[in-house]
N, C-alpha and C positions, 0 to 999 in steps of 0.2 A: 536412406527412413524413409515411410512414407507417413503424414501426420496430415490429420483434416483440423483445422481452423474455421471454427465460428466464432461470429464479434471479428470485425477487422479496425477498429479504434485503435486511437493513439497507441495502445502496448498491444493490442492482438499483432494489427498490421505490421510494427515494427518488429514482433518477433518472426511473421511468419518471413520477412526480408531477411534478419538473418539464419533464419534455419537455411533459407536457399544459397545462400551464399555460403554454407557452411555445408553444402550439396546435398540436403535431402530432398525429397520429393512432394510439396505440400498442396492439400486440396482445401479448398478454403470457401465461405458463406458466409453472406450478411445480409441482413434486411434492407442495405441501401445498396442496391445494384450498381452505384459508381462507385462504391469501393471495391467488390465486386470487381470491376472493369481495372478497376488499378493496379489492382494484385496481379491479376491475368498479365498487363502488360508489364509488369514485371518478373512473369515466368512460374506465374501458380496455377493450377486448373481450377478455372471456377466452376462454382454450382448454381444453379436454379432456384431448386428448396435445399431443404434438410436431406431429404428422401434421394436426391439427387446426388448428393455431396458423398453419401453412406455409397451408393450404386456406383459409385465410381472408382472404389477403393477396395484393395485387395483386402482379403482377409488373412490374419487377426487385423482388423482395424482399429486405429489410434485416434481420437476424436479430442480436442482441445477445445474447450469450452468458457471464452474470453469474454461472456457476457457481464454485465450489472449482477451483483447479487441480489437474493430476495424473488419476487416471481419471475421476471426475465428467465435467470437463470433455471429457478426450476420446470418452467417451461419446454425450456432446450432439450436440458438431461430427462424431460417424460416426452417428449418428440423424439429422440433419439433414440432412445429404448425401442421405441416401435418400431426403428428398419434396421437396429442391429440384432448380433445372433451371438450365442455362447461362442466364448473364448475374447471378443472386441473388449475395447478398453473406451471408458467417457474418464477424463479428463477434466476437474476443474480447477482452471487457475485463477478464478477471481477471487473474490473477498467474502465467500459464505462462511457463516457461523458453520462450527465444526459440530452441532449436534448435528442442523442437517445434514452432513456429510456421513455421518453415521447410518442417519436415518436412508437417505438416500440408498448407502452399501449394502447395506440388507437389502432394500428393494429387487436394487438390479443384480444381486446375488443368485436370487429367484428365478433371476432369467440365465445366467451363466454369462452375463456380462460383471467384467472389473470395474472398479470404480476407485480413481486417485483424486485425492485433494492434492493441490498446488499452492502452498502462500507463495506469491510473487511481487520481487519488489526487485525496484528499478524504473519505472513511472518512463516519462517519455525518454528519457535518456540511454534505455537499454539496451536498445540496437547498436549501442556503438561500445558502451560500457559493458554489455550486458546483465541476465537477471540475477539475482539472488534468491536462490527456492525452496524449501520447507513440504516435504514432499510426506503426504499419507497415504497408507493402504496397504496390500500385499506385497509383501519384499521380493515376491519373483516376478511383480510387474513392473518395480522399479527397475529392477534389474534388468529388464528387457525395453525399458525408455532411456536406459541411462546416453544412449548418444543423442535423442533429444534433450536430453538436462545439459551435456558434456556442451551442445554446442550454444544453448541459451545462455549457459552459465561461462560469467567473466573470466575466468579461469585464477593462477596463482596472478598472475603479473608481475604488477613491481611491487606487491606486497612484501615486507619481509617476513620468512617463516617466524611461528611462534616457536622459541627453543624449546626445545624437546621433541618436537614432531618430525625432526628429522630424522627417526625411526618408525613412524607410525604416523605415515600419510593417509588421510580418507580423503573424499569427495568435498569434504567439508574445504577443502585449500582451494577448490575449484572452484567452491559457489553454490552448490544443491550437496543436501542431506536428505537421507530417509531416516523420520521421524518416530517411526513405529508404525502404529493401526492404524482405519481411519479416525478421520477426525483428526491428530497429532501436527497434520500438514500445516493445518488451516488454523490450530489451536495457540500454534508457535507463531504462525504470522499475525494473527490477534495481539497476543501479547509485545511483539515488536513493534506495532502499530500503537498499542499500548503505554509502548518507551519513547517512541518516537513523539507523542502526544508532550511530555515530560519534558523531553530534550528542545524541544520547541519554544515551549512555556519559560523554562530557563534563560537558554537565548535572547528572546522577547523582552523578559523581564529585565536580564542587564544591561543591553542595550537603551532600554526603558530609561531608565535609573543614568545612564550617561549622556542621553539628548536630554535631561533635566537639571543637569548636573550646573548650568548658565540660569537655572531658575532667578529670578528676581523676588524672592522669598528668602534666599539664601545671603550668607553674609560678603560683600565683596571678596574677597580676599581668597573666597572658598568657592568663587562661580567660574567653571574652565569650560569653555568652548571649545566642545571636541570632536574630531572630526570621524564621522563612525567608520567610511567606508576603512579608513586608513587602518582604524584598529582591527577591523572586522580580515583585513587584509595580513595586518601583521601578527594577528592570532592562528593565522594557515600554515604558521610558518614557524615549526618547532613547541609550539604552546599543547600542555598537556588539555585545553579542552578543544583542540582542532578536531574536525569533523565535513563531511561530505553537506551535512545540512549549514555548518561556516560555510564553504566555499559558496553556497545559493544564499545564504544570507551576503555577501562578498559580494557577489554580481549583481544583486537588487540593487544594493546601497548606492555602488557604483553606476547601476542606469541611473537611479533617480534617489541621491542622499536624503529627500525628506518622505520619501515614498507617498507622495500625492495620489500615484496612480492606484493606490489603494486601500478601499474603505475600512477596512477593519473589521469587517462583518467576515465571523471566521465560520464555515462549518466541519461539519465532522463527517465520516462515510460511515461512523458504527463499531467500526473494530474497537474506539475507545470505549465504549458505552461495555460493550463483550466482556473486556478485559476487567471491568469492575466489579458485572458480574461476574464473572469467573471469580475475582477474590473474594466477592462477599460468601461465594458457594464454600471458598477453600478456607473460609476466616484469615485472608492474609489481608494485614495493614498496605495501604497503599495511597498514602497520600498524596504525595506529590503528583501519580495520575489523574484522582481522582479531582483534584484544584484542576489540573489542566484543562479537565474535560470539561468542569463546570466554566472555566473562564469561558470557552467557547461559547456556552449556553451565555454568557453574560455578553456577548461582544455583540449579539444579533437584538438588544433591546437597550433604547435610549435609556429608560429610568424603568426597575420593575415593581410590581405592586408592592413586592416587600419593604425595598427603600423609600414609598409612598407611606406605609405604614413606620418605620422608623423615624421618618420627617415629622410625621403627625404626631407618633409619643414623644417625641424630643420638646415639639410646642406646648402637647400638655402639659408634661411634668416641668417644663423650665421656664418657661415663655419664652424659649428659646424662637429668635427669627429666621421664618424657613424659607427658602423660596417656592411663589405660589407657581401650582400650571402652566405654563408658558411667559415662564419671567425670565 
């Protein structure tokens, strides 16, 4: 099957490689001409502009947009819509906000162009492991694109089947699902990333407790100098808290047990914020997810103004000695 790919970064480029290994014909474009040349050398058909990309493909065309969410995606979809025609398909595989998907789908529908939102998880490992995909849009279009999704997905692999699914197989077992109308794919991926924040925070706090078990402030009998890399490894073997995130943690701790190569400054890509916003709109309590997001904000500041207010109040009401700025 033919597929166009716009955006050949860490995920887009690897997706093209996986698709070509699966026998699909890929047409590629990127603002960085060197990325296009690399894909051409791997067997893809390169384009010099978006118009060139569209012109080289057979109708009905399917073009996957894999660029940063927000303005880059907005501009790319808008540019594509000027050159594509009725029956063509635009796929947004980035991390767009689901409400933007609903708006885009309605605008493109007026031109007869189909729009599909694909929440894509797999990161830089997807080329080999495969990508988990959550798809929103028209069911008929999802079915048409199934060969693409099936190739990109990890498949059943060595994961044991969920008891009871033997007589009710679905594409979920392959690693991709149809979620529903426009926006639903990115909505599910948004919540997926919100949960990811919470899981990561739980691991981070747990390992921090174990790292500080050797603290001199503890009674000597209760101090433990623990090997965190070994603990992460043993938890990978049969523990109820095992996960791919733990696999990656074990890898990082083995490489550098003290993690001195990381500053602790933690970014967020937006989906965590959107998950909290959705929870507020739905009046759903999300204590863990909210705290995990705010902890990322906190990681970027040495001392907040709020903490200075706390220090000032403590000094004023009780005369407590508080550390001065720079002290």
